[in-house]
C-alpha positions, 0 to 999 in steps of 0.5 A: 546477465538479464536484459529488459526485452524491448517487448516488455519495455514497450508493454510497460510504457503503454501501460503507463501512457494508458494509465495516465490518460485514465487518471487524467480522465478521472480528475477531469470527469469529477463534478466541479460543483453541486449542479454537475453532481446532481446531474451525474446522480440523476443520469446514473442512479445506480452507478457509483452507488446512485441517488438512492444510495445517496439518500441512504448514506445519511443514515450511515453518516449518523453512525458517527464516523469521524471522517464524515463528520470532519468533512461535513464540518469542513464543508460547512466552514465555507458558508453559514452554519447549517442547522436548519432543515433546508440548509441540511440538504445543501450541507449534505450535497456539499459533503457529497461533492467533496467525497466525489472530488476525492475519488480520483485522489483516492484511486491514485493513492491506492495503487501508488501505495500498493506498488510502493509498499512492495518495494519497501517491503522487499528492502526490509526483507533484504535488510533482515537477511543481512542482519540474520546472516541468512545462508539460504537467501544470497542467491536472491539478493540481485532479484530483491535489489531489482525489486527495490529499484522502484523505491525511489520513484514510488516513494516520491510519488506517494509522498507528493500525493499525501502532501498535495491531497490536503483535506481530500484525505486529512480533515485535520488540515482544515483549520476551521474544523480544528477550531471546533474540535477539542480532540483535534486540538489536542492532537495538533502538536503532532497532526499539523501540516509542517510537521507532517511534511517534515516526517514524510521527507524524513521517511523518503530520505531514510528509506532511499538512503539505505537502499542506495548504500546497501546496493552500493556495498553489495556491488562493491563486494563483487570485486572486493578482496575483503569482506568490508563492504559486506560488514558495512551492509550488516551495520547499515541494515541494523540501523535501517531496521531500527529506523524502519520500525519507528518510521513505518509506525508513524507512517501508518499513523500519518498516511492512513489512520489520520484519515479518520483522526478520532479513531486509533488502533495500537495494532494498526502499524503492524497490520500495515506492515504485514500487508506490505511484507507478504506482498513484497515476498510474493513479488520476489517469488514471482520475479524469481520464477519469471527469471528462471523461466527465461533461462536465468538464475540457474543457481536458484533451486526449488528449496529457495522457492520453497522458503519464499513460499513458506514466508508467503504462507506464514505472513498470510497467517500473521496478517490474518492474526492481526486483522482478527485481533484488531477486529475482534477487540474493537467489535467486542468492546463496542466503544463508539469512537473505535467501532465506527471504523468497521461499521462503514466497511461492513455495511458499505464494503461488505463483500470486499471486507470479508472477501479479502479474508478468503483471498488473503487467508483461506486461499494461501492456506489451501494452496501452500499448507502442503510442503510439496506444493511450495516447490511447484512453480505454478502453485506458487504463482496461483497463490501469489496472484491471489495474495496480491489481489487480496492485499490490493483490496486491503489497501483499497479498504484502508483508504476508500471508506475513510475518504469517499465513504459509501460513494465508492466504485471500481471503474476507469480511474481505479483501473487506470491507477493500477495500469499506470503504476504497474507499468512504472513498476515493471519498467523500474524493476526490469531496469534494475535487474538489467544493470548488473549480473544476477549472480551476487559474486563475493557474498560470504554465504554464496556457496552455502546458498547455492548448495541449499537443499533439504 
């Protein structure tokens, strides 16, 4: 039975404390007014895209980004109409201040969602194994359940962020802006704060309820004399996957696409899912190899590792297919309200935007396309680390361009967010793995899974 070592526990606690300090610093160091912002820009002309970049950002905003227009109008709504030349500068500074104040919220949300989506993706993978009645994977069930132990705290934090971020993330929450925007008025039946909160709570309850029921039945099967707990999990998994397909779609619309409420893509929910799923499978593989290295999971062999690596490879290709399909169709059609989503990402995040293709597609292809490489732990570890870094950047690019525009950076707050949620993730997953035996006794496919070789 696995025991969370005091060294690993202490490491996780230190990461949480250091990360929390960094996040607090990020919030308190944010300029609170325009004077502080001007001093910051003057003192650090090149940091965070500096004063020169701020001048150039006016041109970027003229490309018609819906989020920038929304935030600018939201800022204008607090004072007089700014149409004159002198007032335009004040309006622009208000807009910049709003984006700088949004940065710590965005940095925290990127890391919070990244680690949360790993737990949720692992839960979906777990449900799929039950519904498919897969014979190869039951030996991994306790590992997957351990990874999903992060789901409850992770989902609560994410929901709290999206609820309390307000107009930092979601310009449609600004009533004055909605009154001036015909498109947002048309979407107000769906994009309104009470319904937004209700949906978030439904997601939170539904996902965690399935996790609780599935874990309970899985543990009950270990001592049961019949297959009743397994059958209950099968039925629960079917309903969960139906629930997930709907809620993941609306979650992607709610938490990401509504950051730029004039923009939409019919592939977007699938795109978010692909990033979630491949990241989750990658972490399952990494945790499995870690446990084997310290002497656990002797019943897991290189064929199981090979199958996990196949999923990593396959869904890296699937993610790339969705990325390319969304990008190509929008870019080729060149419809203004669609293409503006990519303009700022290409102009202001160029290295990250195209660099993540290398990390999320080319590296996995080169490292995992050979069948023999999928059985070599250090090869899978290398590919896994690259995939996780690539998909962190993917989440970064979903959020930052829509919330802070061209005024992004990767500094103390972003690093602190990673440290805080990494520490919390390690602690929750380690605690979850240590609660029960890693051998899923009683599963009807257990012997088949133990003898899985090809």
